[in-house]
C-alpha positions in Angstrom: -18.2 -64.7 43.3 -17.2 -67.0 40.5 -14.0 -66.6 38.5 -16.1 -65.7 35.5 -17.9 -62.9 37.3 -14.6 -61.5 38.6 -13.3 -61.5 35.1 -16.3 -59.7 33.7 -16.1 -57.1 36.4 -12.5 -56.5 35.7 -13.1 -56.3 32.0 -15.9 -53.7 32.6 -13.6 -51.5 34.7 -10.8 -51.7 32.1 -13.2 -50.8 29.3 -14.6 -47.9 31.3 -11.1 -46.7 32.2 -10.2 -46.9 28.5 -13.2 -44.8 27.6 -12.5 -42.2 30.2 -8.8 -42.0 29.2 -9.9 -41.6 25.5 -12.3 -38.8 26.5 -9.6 -37.1 28.5 -7.2 -37.3 25.6 -9.7 -36.0 23.2 -10.6 -33.1 25.5 -6.9 -32.2 25.9 -6.2 -32.5 22.2 -9.4 -30.5 21.4 -8.4 -27.8 23.9 -4.8 -27.6 22.5 -6.2 -27.6 18.9 -8.7 -24.9 19.8 -6.1 -22.8 21.7 -3.6 -23.0 18.8 -5.7 -23.0 15.7 -8.7 -20.9 16.8 -7.0 -17.6 15.8 -6.0 -19.3 12.5 -9.5 -20.2 11.7 -10.8 -16.9 13.0 -8.4 -15.1 10.6 -9.7 -17.2 7.7 -13.3 -16.3 8.5 -12.4 -12.6 8.9 -10.4 -12.7 5.6 -13.5 -14.1 3.8 -16.1 -12.0 5.5 -14.4 -8.6 4.9 -12.8 -9.6 1.6 -9.2 -9.0 2.8 -7.5 -11.6 0.6 -6.6 -9.0 -2.1 -4.7 -6.7 0.3 -1.1 -6.4 -0.9 2.0 -4.6 0.4 2.4 -0.9 -0.3 6.0 0.0 -0.8 7.4 2.9 1.2 10.6 5.0 0.6 12.3 7.8 2.5 11.4 11.1 0.9 14.4 12.5 -1.0 15.6 15.9 0.1 14.8 18.7 -2.4 15.6 22.4 -2.5 13.1 25.1 -1.4 13.2 28.1 -3.7 14.3 31.4 -2.1 11.3 33.3 -3.6 8.8 31.1 -1.9 6.5 32.8 0.7 6.0 31.7 4.3 2.5 31.0 5.6 1.1 29.8 8.9 -2.0 27.9 10.0 -2.5 26.7 13.5 0.8 25.4 14.8 2.2 25.0 11.3 4.5 27.2 9.3 5.2 26.3 5.6 6.3 27.8 2.4 4.5 28.0 -1.0 5.4 29.2 -4.4 4.7 33.0 -4.8 2.0 32.6 -7.4 -0.2 30.6 -4.9 -3.0 32.8 -3.5 -5.2 32.3 -0.5 -8.6 31.0 -1.7 -10.6 30.2 1.4 -10.2 29.5 5.1 -12.4 28.1 7.8 -13.3 25.1 9.9 -9.7 24.1 10.5 -8.7 24.3 6.8 -7.0 26.9 4.7 -6.9 26.5 0.9 -4.4 28.0 -1.5 -4.5 27.6 -5.3 -3.0 28.7 -8.6 -3.9 27.9 -12.2 -2.7 24.3 -11.8 -3.3 23.0 -8.3 -5.3 23.5 -5.1 -3.6 22.9 -1.8 -5.6 22.4 1.4 -3.9 22.6 4.8 -5.7 21.3 7.8 -4.8 21.4 11.5 -6.5 18.6 13.4 -7.6 19.6 16.9 -9.3 16.4 18.0 -7.0 13.9 19.9 -5.9 10.8 18.1 -7.2 7.5 19.6 -4.6 6.6 22.1 -6.5 3.4 23.0 -6.1 2.2 19.5 -2.4 2.6 19.7 -2.4 0.9 23.1 -4.4 -2.0 21.6 -1.8 -2.2 18.8 1.1 -2.5 21.3 -0.8 -5.2 23.2 -1.5 -7.2 20.0 2.1 -7.0 18.7 4.0 -10.2 19.4 6.8 -8.3 21.2 4.4 -5.5 22.5 6.1 -2.8 20.5 5.1 0.7 21.4 3.4 2.8 18.6 3.7 6.5 19.1 1.6 7.6 16.1 -1.0 6.2 13.7 1.5 6.8 10.9 3.8 4.2 12.4 0.9 1.8 12.6 -0.1 2.5 9.1 3.4 1.8 7.8 3.5 -1.5 9.7 0.2 -2.5 8.0 1.5 -1.3 4.6 4.5 -3.7 5.0 2.2 -6.7 5.4 0.0 -8.5 2.8 -2.9 -10.8 3.4 -1.0 -13.7 1.9 1.7 -13.4 4.5 -0.5 -15.6 6.7 1.0 -19.0 7.4 -0.5 -21.9 9.3 2.8 -22.3 11.0 2.4 -18.9 12.7 2.0 -19.0 16.5 -1.1 -17.6 18.2 0.2 -14.1 18.8 1.5 -13.8 15.2 -1.9 -14.7 13.8 -3.6 -12.2 16.1 -1.2 -9.5 15.0 -1.6 -10.4 11.3 -5.4 -10.1 11.6 -5.0 -6.8 13.5 -2.8 -5.3 10.8 -5.2 -6.3 8.0 -8.2 -4.8 9.8 -6.1 -1.7 10.6 -5.2 -1.3 6.9 -8.8 -1.2 5.9 -9.5 1.3 8.7 -6.6 3.7 8.4 -5.7 3.6 4.7 -7.0 6.9 3.3 -7.5 5.8 -0.3 -8.0 2.4 -1.9 -5.8 3.0 -4.9 -2.5 3.8 -3.1 0.5 2.7 -5.1 3.4 3.8 -2.8 4.2 6.1 0.0 7.1 8.3 1.1 7.9 8.9 4.8 9.5 12.1 6.1 10.7 12.8 9.7 11.7 15.9 11.6 12.9 16.2 15.2 9.4 16.3 16.8 7.0 15.0 14.0 6.8 12.5 11.2 4.7 12.3 8.1 3.6 10.1 5.2 3.0 11.2 1.6 0.5 8.9 -0.2 0.7 8.3 -3.9 -2.2 7.1 -6.0 -2.3 6.0 -9.7 -2.4 9.7 -10.9 -0.6 11.9 -8.4 0.3 12.6 -4.8 -3.0 12.9 -3.0 -2.3 13.7 0.7 0.4 14.2 3.3 -0.4 13.3 6.9 1.8 14.4 9.8 1.7 13.7 13.6 3.8 15.0 16.5 5.6 12.1 18.2 5.3 13.8 21.7 1.8 15.3 21.8 -1.6 15.2 20.1 -0.8 17.7 17.4 -1.5 16.5 13.9 -2.7 17.6 10.5 -2.7 16.9 6.8 -2.2 18.6 3.4 -4.2 17.6 0.3 -2.9 18.3 -3.2 -5.6 18.5 -5.9 -4.6 19.3 -9.5 -7.2 20.8 -11.8 -8.8 18.5 -14.3 -7.0 20.1 -17.2 -3.6 19.6 -15.4 -3.7 16.1 -14.1 0.0 16.0 -13.5 2.2 18.3 -11.5 5.8 18.4 -10.2 6.3 16.0 -7.4 9.3 17.8 -6.2 7.2 20.9 -5.6 5.0 18.8 -3.3 8.1 17.5 -1.5 9.5 21.0 -1.1 6.3 22.2 0.5 6.4 19.3 2.9 10.0 19.8 3.8 9.4 23.5 4.5 6.9 22.6 7.3 7.7 23.6 10.8 5.4 22.5 13.7 5.4 24.8 16.7 3.4 22.8 19.2 4.1 23.1 22.9 6.3 20.0 23.1 8.5 21.1 20.3 9.3 24.3 22.3 10.2 22.2 25.3 12.4 19.9 23.2 14.3 22.9 22.0 
């Protein structure tokens, strides 16, 4: 074999080695890019497909304590006990809901008997960057209310992006009304609740037991000729609630 042939053979091996090395580098770089940036690109696609870009934070405050009038009357429905102003009369009951009303407002009290989706809460804890445990859907709702779509950053790590996308999709699933302006949270020993405000008035209060599957909600619907009503009356009704589920008896 001549010197020229040996040189050509060596050059061919070097060239082939360079090509293989380049391919390996590109595959590794592509894999790393895909592993790191795929969730980022996925979020951008989800944001565009489901029109999530306009989702903003919803402020939440602790509900201020108010006084419950001594002349209010006690009522019960399911595992709930609560007080209402004396001029509110029972209007209708059935299918898990009882409705009271006076000349200004209609109040519907609902006891939920179907269990909440524990697998959904489990999925939330798995998606959370630190695997935080969520005991109620209310806790998960508040977490999503504290996050806006434009909180996304390309500098987020993989788990942070997955959690961000999860919260935004959760918001669109769990938020009861589109026009929420703010919320107030209220907590007792064995349950917690969330009062939702819209542009006009308080619209609903959801509560969940933190130990069992007991839950329910109260809706406040003013009559058309009285679009506004006293928010402190709503707060007083909520703060009069007692939940007597099995786990609350055990806790006592």
